[in-house]
C-alpha positions as CSV (number, residue, x, y, z in Angstrom):
1,X,60.3,33.1,13.1
2,X,60.9,30.4,15.7
3,X,60.8,32.8,18.6
4,X,57.6,34.3,17.0
5,X,56.0,30.9,17.2
6,X,57.2,30.2,20.7
7,X,55.3,33.3,21.9
8,X,52.1,31.7,20.7
9,X,52.0,29.7,24.0
10,X,52.0,26.1,25.2
11,X,49.5,25.0,22.5
12,X,52.1,25.6,19.9
13,X,53.9,22.4,21.1
14,X,51.1,20.0,20.0
15,X,50.4,22.1,16.9
16,X,54.1,21.9,16.0
17,X,54.2,18.1,16.7
18,X,51.1,17.7,14.4
19,X,53.0,19.5,11.6
20,X,56.0,17.3,12.0
21,X,53.9,14.1,12.0
22,X,51.8,15.0,9.0
23,X,54.9,15.8,6.9
24,X,56.7,12.6,8.0
25,X,53.6,10.4,7.3
26,X,52.9,12.1,3.9
27,X,56.5,11.7,2.8
28,X,56.5,8.0,3.8
29,X,53.3,7.4,1.9
30,X,54.4,9.1,-1.2
31,X,57.6,7.1,-1.2
32,X,55.6,3.9,-0.6
33,X,53.3,4.7,-3.5
34,X,56.2,5.4,-5.8
35,X,57.9,2.1,-4.9
36,X,54.6,0.1,-5.2
37,X,53.3,1.5,-8.4
38,X,52.8,-1.0,-11.3
39,X,52.9,0.5,-14.8
40,X,49.4,-0.6,-15.7
41,X,49.5,-0.7,-19.6
42,X,53.0,-2.1,-19.8
43,X,52.3,-4.8,-17.2
44,X,49.2,-6.1,-19.0
45,X,50.9,-6.0,-22.4
46,X,53.5,-8.3,-20.9
47,X,51.3,-10.9,-19.2
48,X,48.2,-10.8,-21.3
49,X,49.4,-13.2,-24.0
50,X,50.7,-15.9,-21.6
51,X,47.4,-15.7,-19.6
52,X,45.3,-16.0,-22.8
53,X,47.4,-19.1,-23.8
54,X,47.0,-20.7,-20.4
55,X,50.8,-20.4,-19.7
56,X,50.1,-19.5,-16.1
57,X,53.7,-20.2,-14.9
58,X,55.1,-17.9,-17.5
59,X,52.6,-15.2,-16.6
60,X,53.4,-15.6,-12.9
61,X,57.1,-15.2,-13.5
62,X,56.6,-12.1,-15.6
63,X,54.4,-10.6,-13.0
64,X,57.1,-11.4,-10.4
65,X,59.5,-9.2,-12.4
66,X,57.3,-6.1,-12.0
67,X,57.2,-3.9,-8.9
68,X,54.0,-2.8,-7.2
69,X,50.9,-4.0,-5.6
70,X,49.0,-4.9,-8.8
71,X,51.8,-7.2,-9.9
72,X,51.9,-8.7,-6.4
73,X,48.2,-9.4,-6.4
74,X,48.2,-11.0,-9.8
75,X,51.2,-13.2,-8.9
76,X,49.4,-14.3,-5.7
77,X,46.4,-15.2,-7.8
78,X,48.4,-17.2,-10.3
79,X,50.2,-19.1,-7.5
80,X,47.2,-21.2,-6.5
81,X,47.6,-24.9,-6.9
82,X,45.1,-25.2,-9.8
83,X,44.6,-21.8,-11.4
84,X,40.9,-22.0,-12.1
85,X,38.8,-18.8,-12.3
86,X,37.1,-19.2,-8.8
87,X,40.3,-20.0,-6.9
88,X,42.3,-17.3,-8.6
89,X,39.7,-14.7,-8.0
90,X,39.4,-15.7,-4.3
91,X,43.2,-15.6,-3.9
92,X,43.5,-12.2,-5.6
93,X,40.7,-10.7,-3.5
94,X,42.2,-11.9,-0.3
95,X,45.6,-10.5,-1.3
96,X,43.8,-7.3,-2.3
97,X,42.2,-6.8,1.1
98,X,45.6,-7.1,2.8
99,X,47.2,-4.8,0.2
100,X,44.5,-2.2,0.8
101,X,45.3,-2.1,4.5
102,X,48.9,-1.3,3.6
103,X,47.9,1.4,1.1
104,X,45.7,3.1,3.7
105,X,48.2,3.1,6.5
106,X,48.7,6.5,8.2
107,X,45.8,8.1,6.2
108,X,43.4,8.0,9.2
109,X,46.2,9.7,11.3
110,X,46.7,12.5,8.7
111,X,42.9,12.9,8.5
112,X,42.8,13.2,12.3
113,X,45.5,15.8,12.3
114,X,43.7,17.8,9.6
115,X,40.7,17.9,12.0
116,X,42.4,18.4,15.3
117,X,44.9,21.1,14.4
118,X,42.3,23.9,13.8
119,X,40.7,22.9,17.1
120,X,44.0,23.3,18.9
121,X,44.3,26.7,17.3
122,X,40.8,27.6,18.4
123,X,41.6,26.4,21.9
124,X,44.6,28.8,21.8
125,X,42.3,31.6,20.7
126,X,40.0,30.9,23.7
127,X,43.0,30.7,26.1
128,X,44.4,34.0,24.7
129,X,41.1,35.8,25.0
130,X,40.7,34.5,28.6
131,X,44.1,35.9,29.4
132,X,43.1,39.2,27.8
133,X,39.9,39.5,29.8
134,X,41.7,38.6,33.0
135,X,44.1,41.5,32.3
136,X,41.1,43.8,31.6
137,X,39.5,42.8,34.9
138,X,42.7,43.5,36.9
139,X,44.1,46.6,35.1
140,X,41.3,48.0,33.0
141,X,41.7,49.0,29.3
142,X,43.9,52.0,29.8
143,X,47.2,50.4,28.6
144,X,46.8,48.5,25.3
145,X,50.3,47.0,25.7
146,X,48.9,44.9,28.6
147,X,46.3,43.4,26.3
148,X,48.7,42.7,23.4
149,X,50.1,39.5,24.9
150,X,46.8,37.6,25.1
151,X,45.6,38.8,21.7
152,X,48.9,37.9,20.1
153,X,48.7,34.3,21.6
154,X,45.2,34.0,20.2
155,X,46.1,35.1,16.7
156,X,49.3,33.0,16.5
157,X,47.8,29.8,17.6
158,X,44.8,30.2,15.4
159,X,46.9,30.9,12.3
160,X,49.3,28.0,13.1
161,X,46.4,25.5,13.7
162,X,44.6,26.5,10.5
163,X,47.8,26.3,8.5
164,X,48.6,22.8,9.7
165,X,45.0,21.7,9.2
166,X,44.8,23.0,5.7
167,X,48.1,21.4,4.7
168,X,47.1,18.1,6.3
169,X,43.7,18.2,4.5
170,X,45.4,18.8,1.2
171,X,47.9,16.0,1.7
172,X,45.2,13.6,2.8
173,X,43.2,14.4,-0.4
174,X,46.3,13.7,-2.6
175,X,47.1,10.5,-0.8
176,X,43.5,9.2,-0.8
177,X,43.2,10.0,-4.6
178,X,46.4,7.9,-5.1
179,X,45.0,5.1,-3.0
180,X,41.7,5.1,-5.0
181,X,43.6,5.0,-8.3
182,X,45.7,2.0,-7.2
183,X,42.7,0.2,-5.8
184,X,40.9,0.8,-9.1
185,X,43.9,-0.7,-11.0
186,X,43.7,-3.8,-8.7
187,X,40.0,-4.2,-9.3
188,X,40.5,-4.0,-13.0
189,X,43.3,-6.5,-12.6
190,X,41.1,-9.0,-11.0
191,X,38.5,-8.7,-13.8
192,X,41.0,-8.9,-16.6
193,X,42.8,-11.9,-15.1
194,X,39.6,-13.9,-14.5
195,X,38.3,-13.0,-17.9
196,X,41.5,-14.3,-19.6
197,X,41.5,-17.5,-17.6
198,X,37.8,-18.1,-18.4
199,X,38.4,-17.6,-22.1
200,X,41.3,-20.1,-21.9
201,X,39.0,-22.6,-20.1
202,X,36.2,-22.4,-22.7
């Protein structure tokens, strides 16, 4: 199989590099999301009562015991000097912006690979067809074996580029969906935290 891919020509090198990068980035992102996931319902069941009672220090300590970006953002919000609604909301939103950058890391690269890999395959197709027409110009069409090399290069690079592009596109969709879900949890977290603090301040 390896020798088969090598016969696809020089463009198999960047296509192969793209395949390695997209798998490496995707694995890193899935591990990151796994480590930074906060169990939403369990987390809120734990800190909701202390927040409603105005026990912000207790709520912050309980948030600190949970993993994930949601717990991190709530902890940052409750760490302000005087936990009023406005200051807590501002702190949580600032933390959320920084967290979103971390969540989206490598996603633009995976998206770029999904777009560029089929183009590299198409470039291989064009290169293979150019080679084929050069052979036809020099030797005619009498011997089909002479034409097979250029056509083979065109087909292999096209198939490889499309395969990497499709996989990259699918992985990007899965990762973006996970990011959207975690961002939604954080947005709900801001609203719930502020709502509970406002109720306590009434």
